[in-house]
N, C-alpha and C positions, 0 to 999 in steps of 0.2 A: 504494500499500499504506500502511496506517495501523498504526503501532505505538505503544502506549500503556502506561505503566507506573503502578502503583498502589503507593504507598510512603509511609512516614512521613518520608522525607527526600528530597522531589522535587527540592530545591536541588542534590543531588548530580549531576544530570543536566545542569545548566547548565555550558556550557563543552564537555564532551566530545561533546554531540549537535550542536554547531555546527562541529566540527573534522574534518579528515581525510575518510575515505570517507563517513562518515555525514553530516557537514556538506554534502559535495558531493551526496549523494543527495537531501538535503532541498532545497538550492538549485535543483537540476535538476527538482524536482517529482516525483521517483520515489518519495519516501517522505515521509509526514507523521509527526511525533513529538509526543506530548503526555505530560507528567509530571503524574499526578493526586496530590493529597495525601490520603492516607487519613483524615487527621484531619478533613476536611471532612464526613465521615460519622459523627462521634461526636456525643454529645448532652449531655455533662457540661462543666462549665466548665473542667476540665483537659484537655479533648480527649483522653481516655485511649484508647489502642489496645491496651493490654496489662493482664494481671492475673496473680494467683498461680494456679498450677496445682492442680486438685483433687488430693487425695491427698498433697500436699506435693512437695517437690523444689526443686532449685536454679532460680533465675531466674524470669523472667516469660514468659508466653505471649501471643502476639497473639490478641486477642479475636475471636470469631466474628461478632458483630453488624456492625461497621464494614465488614468484607469482604463479607458478604452484601449489605448495603444498597448499598455502592458498585456491586458487580456488578449489582445489580438496575437501578440507574439507568443505568450505561454500556451494558449490553446491551439496554436499552429503546430506546437510540438507533439501534443497528445490531448485527447479529450479529457475533460475534467468537470466535476461538479463545482460551481462557483458559489461560495457563501459570503454574504455580506453581514457584518455586525451592526445593528442599528436598534435603537429603543423601540422602533415601530415594527420590528420583526416578530415572528412566532417565538414563544417562550422555549428555551432549550429544555429538553427532557431526556430521561434515560431512554425512552422509546426512540427518540430522534437520534440519539448516539447508536443504538443498535441498528437503525437504518443506514446510518452514514458509515459504519464500519464495513458495510458490504461494497463500498465504492473503491475503485481502483486508484483514483487520484482525486484529491480535494485541493481547491485554491481558496484560501480564506482572505478576504480583502478587509483590511483594518483601517477604520475611519479615524479622524482626528478632528479638533476644533469643534465647529457647530454641526459637523456631519458632512455628508456628501451632496453634491449637485444631484438633484432627483433623477436626472437622466442615467445615472450610472446603474440604477436598479433594473434597467432594462437588460442588463447583462447577468443579473442574478438568477441562479437556480433556486436559491433559498435565502431569505433574510432571517436572521436569528438574533434574538434578544436573551441575555442571561436572566434578566429579571427587571422589576420595576425600580430601577436606580441608574445613574449615569456614571459612566467610567470616563477617564480622560481620554482613552482610546480604545481601539479594538484589540490591541496586542494581548491584554490579559485575558480577554474573552477567547481569543484564538488558542491561548495556552490551556484554558479550562476545557474547551471542546476537544482539543487534541489529547489531553490526559484522559478524558472520558471515553474517547474512542479507542485509544491504545490499549487500555486495560481489558477491552472486550475482544481484542484480536486473540484467536485461540494460540495457546502456548506461551503467551507473554507472562501471565501470572503464575504459571507452573501448575497450580491446582485448578483444574477446569471448573470445580464447583465454587471457587471464590467469588466469581461474579454472578452466581446463580442466586444464592440465598443472600440477597442484599436488598436494601430499601429500594422501592419503586419497581422492582422486576415484576412483581405481581400487583402493583399499585397499592401495596401496603408498606408502611414503615417497617424497618427491620426490628425484630424482638431484642430485648436486652441480653447482653452477653457477659460472661464472667470468666475469670481464670484465677489461678492460685495466688494467694492463700484463700481457703474456703471462708475464713473469717478474719477481718481486719478492722481494728478499732471499733468493734462492736457491730460492723456491718457484715452480714452474712449472705452467702450465696443461696438462693432458693433450693430448698431440699430436693425438689424434683430433679434438678440437674445433677445431683450427686447420686441418684438412685440407680443408674445404669438402665433404667426401663426407657428404652428408645421411643416406644409408642407414646408413653405419657409425656416424655420430653417434647416430641414433636407437637403433641396436642397443646402443651403449655406455651410453647413458642408461637403457635398459630393464634392462641388466644391473646397473648401479649402483643403481638403485631396488630391485632384488630383494636385492642384497648388503645395502644399507642397512637395509632392512626386516627381513631375517633377523637382522641383528645387534642392532638396536635395538627392533624391535616385531614379533617373530615371531608374536604373537597375531593380527596382520592377515593373515598369509599364507593362512589357510584361508578368508578372504572374497575373496581375489584370484583372478582367472583366470590360472593359470599352465600353460605347457606341461610336458610330462614333463621335458624338458631343464631348464626353469627350476626345477622342483621339485628336480631333482638338485642344481642349484647351491645352492639355498636350504638343503637338507639338509646339504650338504658344509660350508657356513658354520656351521650350528648345531653339527655334530660337531666341527669345529675349535675353536669357542669353548668348548664343553663340556670339550674336551681341554686347553684353555689354550694352544693354539698360536698363532702369529702369522700363519698362512697366510691368514686372513680379512682381516688388515690388508694384506697384500701384495696379495691380489686387489682390495682397494678401490682400490689405487693403479696398477693395471695399465692399460696402454694410455695 
């Protein structure tokens, strides 16, 4: 898989793309990464990539010409999916990462300043937002998306189940997890996890995922596949939270 970025600050990718999971994916040959400098497609002595917006307003806009010319050249080499990062894009999700990991080549275009000239979006296959907040530029967003994709490439994590039993994969938040020691400063691991009874452990984990999702991300519940009994549990948690009771907290510590 090839992942490339187009940015006025390609040096921001030096270091992060050699570390952790992304670095591992590159060293193992699962992923190639290239950071392109958008200024290489400018034609004035200042290498300008931005200008004042028509109609007035605050800040500078990313110019259309360098982006178009860069994509003309890059796409002439090999087809690719072109991603733009913008606050008006669709929210990035785990499901989107799973879709993108199937692509052979991605080009991520990173904006700056007040954003892009609107015409650049005619070159986009997908416009992405990380959430309802504003970053200084798209470089950090590109790193986040790259990391989310890389860890899904088969073989990168080593343990193929590592990215299966995680939050969002089944539209539920992940259940609580614990490791040694079993008791620390009066805080104990739930007994069921020490029982060795795998069926009971699986049932406990499922229950805790539903409780945690109902408490923290109820918006996900309608995308999850829940039995009627599980829906009853989720609704009970939401009712108790709405009433300001502590029953949900007690349920979260059960077993």
